[in-house]
N, C-alpha and C positions, 0 to 999 in steps of 0.2 A: 598278212593275216587279217581277215575282215573283222569288223566290230561284232561283238557278241550280240546274240538276239536278246530282245527286251525281256523275254520270259526265261532265258537260259539261267542256269544256276550261277554262273559267273556274274551276270548283270544284276541278278537279285542280291548276291553277296556284296557287290560294289555299292548298291543303293543302301543296304543295311549299314555298311561301314560309314557311309557319308552322313548318316543321320545324326550320329552322336558328335560330341565335341572331340576335336583332334588336338594334337600337341601344339602348343603355342609357338614353338621354334620353327614349325613348318607352315606358318601362316604369313602371307604377304599382305600388309595393310594397304600399300599403294594400289595393288590390283584387287584387294579384297577377295583373295583366293586362298583356300585351305587345302594343303597337300597332306596325303595320308602317310607318307614315309619320306626318308631322306632323298631317295632317288627321284621321286616325283617333284620335290622342292627344288632339286638341282636342275632338273629339266625345265621347270618353270622359270628359274632365274636366267636360263640361257635363251628363253623364248624372245621373240621380237616385241611382243606386246609389253612384256616386263621392262625391256630396255627402253622403250618409248616413255613409260611412266617414270623411269629413273632419270631420263633426260629432263622431263618436266620438273621433277623434284629438285634436281641439281641447280636449276635457275634461281629458285628461292626456297632453300630448305627450311629456313626459319618459319616461313608462312605456313607450310604444310604441318610442321611439328606443333606450332601454336594452335592450328585448327583442330588437330587430333587431340591435343591436350585439353582444349576447351570443351570438346565434345565428351571426352572421358569424364572430366570433372562435373559437367552438367548432369550427365546420366547417372553418375555415382551418387551425387547429392540428391537428385530427384528420387532415386530408389530409397536412400536413407531416410528422407523426409516422409515419403508416402508409406513405406513399409514399417519403419521403427519409430517415427516421430522424434520426440526429444528424449527417448530412452538411451541409456548407456549400453553399448553393444560392442562386441569384439570386431575389429576391422576385417578379420578374415571371413567372418560369417557374412558380412555385407558383400565382400568381394566375390565369394563363392556364388552368392545369389545373383550378382551382377553378371558374371561370366557364363551363367547357365543359359543366357540368351545368346543364340548362335551368331547373331549379327552385331554383337557388341564391338566397341572400339578396343583394340588390344593395347595393353600397357607398353609393349615394346616399341610402339610408334609415338609415345608421348615423351615429355621432358623428364619423367620420373623413371628411374631404373627399377626401383622396388616399391612394394606396397608400403613399407615403412617410411620411405622418403615422401611418398604421397600423403601419408597420415601426418607426418611432421609439418608438411607444407600447409595442410588444412588448419593445423593448430596455429601456425604463424600468421596466417591470413585472417584468423578469427572466425572462420566458417564453421568450425567445430571445436568442442572442448575435447582435448586428447590427454591421455595419461598412460604411462607405461607401468605395467605390473609384471610379476614373474610369469604370468600366463600369456603375456603379449601386450599389444597396444589396444586400448579401448577408445572409442570415439562417441561423442554425443552431439547431435545436431543442434545448432543455434538458430532458432526461428527468428528471422528478422522481417517477417511480414508486418507492414504498417498496422493492419487491423489487430494483429496479435499484440504488438507493442502497445497500442492504444488501450486495449483491454487490460493488459497488465498494469499500465500506469493508473487506470481508473480504480482497479482493485487496490493498488498500493495507496492511492490517495484516500479512499474510503477507510482502509484499515488505519491509516495515520490519523484521520479525523476522529475515529472511534476511540483510539488510544488517548488522543488529546482530551476528549470529553471525559473519559474515565479518570485520567490524571487530575483534571480540574475538580471533579466530584470528590475524589479521594482527598485532595488537598483541602477542599472546603470542609469536609467532614472532620478532618484532623484539626482544623482551625476552630471549629465549633466545639469539639471535645475539649481542646485546650482552654478555650474561653470559659466553658462550663466548670472545668476543674479549678481554674484560677478564681472564679467567683465563689465557689464553695470554700476554698481555702481562706479567702478574705473574710467570709462570714464566720468561719469557725474560729479564727484567731481572735481572742479577746484583747481589749485595749487596756493596758496597765498604766496607771498614773502614780506618781510618787506622793506620799502623804507628807504634806508640809503644814506646819502650824505657824501662822503669822505672829501670834503672841503666845506666851506661856499660859496665860489665864484662859485663853479661848479653848472651848471643848471641841473634841473631834466627834463629828456626827456622821452616821452611816445611814443611807436611805435604803432600807430593805423592804420596799413596798412589793407586795405580792400581786400579780395580775388577777383580774376578776375571775377569769376562767379557771385558774388554778385554785382560787379560794372556793369557788363553787364545787370544783372537783374534790377538794379536801373535805368540804362539808358533806358531800355525797358519800365520801369514804367513811367519814365519822358516822353518818346516818346508817350506812350499811353495817358498820361494826356494832352499833347499838341494836340494830335489828337482829344481827346474828346473836348478840347477847340475849335478847329477848326470846329468840327462837330456841335457844338452848334450853330455856325453862319450859316453853310451851310444848316443844316437841320437834323432832327432826323433820317432819313432813312439811312444815310451814316455812322453813328457811328458803328453799328454792324460789317460791312465789315472791317472797320479799326481795330477794336478790334480783329477780327479773324486773320488778317494778323499779328498782334503783337504776338498772341498766337502761330502762326506757326513759327515765328522767334525764339520764346523761346524754342521750342522743341529740336533743334539740340544741344543747350548748355547743356540741361539736359541729352540727350542721351549720350553725351561724358563722363559725370561723371559716368553714369551707366555702361559704357563699361569696366570700370576697374574690375579686377578679385576680386570677393568677397570671404571672408572667409566662410567656411562651417558652417552652423548653427548646433545647438545641435540636432535638429530633423533629419537633413541629416546624421549626424554621427550615430545616432541610427538606421536609416534605413539601412545604409551600414553594420553596425554590425549585424543586423538581417539577411541580405542576406548572409553574410559570415557564420553565424551560421547555416542557412538552408543548404548551400552547404556542410558544414562540417558534418551535421547530415545525409544528403543524401549519402555522401561517407562512413559514418561509418556503418559497417556491424556488427550487433549484432546477436548472435545465442543463442539458449536455452541450449547449452552445453558449459562447460567451463573447463573441466578436462584436465590437461597437465602433462606429466611425470616430475619427479624431483622437484615437489613442495610439500610444507608441508601443510597438511590439518588437520582438527579436526573432530572426529567422534561425531555426535550429536544425533544419534538414540539410544533409550533405549532398543530396541528389543534384542540386544546382551548382555544385563545385565550391571551391574555397573562396571564390569571389564574393558570394553572397552569404556564406556560413557565418553565423554569429553577428550579422549586421543588423542595425536597428532601422526600422521603417515606420511610417505613419499609415494607418488604415484610412484609405480614401473612400471606399465603398464596400458594403457587406453584400455578398452574393448568396442567396438561399440559406441564410443563417449560419452555414458551416464554412463558407468560403469568403475570401476578401481580396480586393485589389489594393495592394500596398505600394507605397512610394518610398524608395530608399532615401535616407537622410543625407548620406554622403554623395552618392552619384546621381540621384534623382530618377533612377530606373524604376519602371512600374512592373510589378509582377502580380499574377493571380495565384494565390496559395490557399491550401486548406488549413483549418485551424490547428490540425495536428502537427503542422510544420512550423507553428509559431508558438511563442510563449510570452507571458506578460513581462513588463519592465517595471522594476521597483526603483523609484527616484530617491533622492536624498531627502532627509526629514525637512519639513517646511514646504515641500512642493505639493501641487494639487494633483489629485488622482480621481479616477472614475471607478466606482464599484460595479463589477460586471456580473456578479451572480449572488444568489441568496436573497434574504429579505430586504436588503437595501439596494437592490439592483437599480442601475441608471441614476444613482445618487452621487453627486460630486462631494469630495471630502478633502481634508488637509491631512497629510502624513505627519504624525507626531513623533513616532518612534518605531523601532523594529525589534522584535524578539526572535533572535536566531534559533533559540532552543525549541520554541514552539512553532517555528516557520509561519509566523503571523506578524501583523503590524497593528499599531494603535492609530485609528483614524478619528478625526473630528468631522462629523457630518456638517456639510455646508449648505444643504438645501433640504426641502421636505418638511413634514410636520415635526420631525425629531431633530431639527437643526440645533447644532451645538452639543449634541450628545457624543460621547466617546465610545467607540466600539472596537472590538478585536476582529480583524478580518484576515483570512489565510492569504498567502502570497498569490495563489493562482486566481483569486477572486477580485483582484483590482489591478489597475495598470496606470501608468503615467499618462496625463493628458498632453496632447500635442500643443 
């Protein structure tokens, strides 16, 4: 029987059937051929081309399975990253969207038998966050892009610095309030002394001297009372004028006492300190690059293997502000790395360091102590116009000198 004509009903029906997705059990991954029914799949398995592909696969079956597994994993994670980002989503939703592409790598050719096994494997490898619920397995993509990680670290560092500044301000305000309360209590408490007579004939004398202001005030009160007495005889309308004249006379005596120079209150001291802090922050120039020659750094990237991970090196040369040529202290190997793959090294107290960022940039200093709670250290400046001053610098803003 000859082949059906291109425009015949049978040929059109066959083309319509081949457009959609077919059953997975009738798909041959080695030949990349989809059969429509069990009889077609059986005929394909007995064909000469399929037998040749099986002979090739039998020579090294692990190689082919690893290749298909890697292709399946890469395509699945790319779809998850591009389509859903870092959102939490059901694994079946992602898989259904993945298999909607006709030329996808089928799971029966990979090392995973089920989608659940593949989901658990992603969780073990740290590629996704997985959790099991009564509705099934949910996955969340873990973005390990260096640019994303750098952006997250910058945001965390800024948030931490803001929290540290707020804590310092709150602590300073509490200290000022406590000092003010202690001073008021000390002024309010009178000092009591015991009355002792050295001899029985001696008389006990008390000094009850009244201040000038109070005497003037008492005289003004007496004058006011006399005026009030006189006004009661003269009439009720003249009393307010006399009282206003008495009040006007009282005003100069009070103004003299206020003219004296007062001590600064706790609130005024806090305002002055905040202004100084703002001026200092405005003068401080922070940059997003910090590498300097002749400092000791630590390699934090794992892309170079365990041989170089967490190893210390000396910066020999800075390349375009953000890169550096470093020389390992142990082996002497030279590497060219980005600053995102390095971190500063904090030496023991008493060692010399170089400040890498902030208002004291490029200033050598001596490490006095480390505050682990605030993630900072106390340094004594060893050069510049402020030599000898002690400052608090964050861990990431200084490093050990080579």
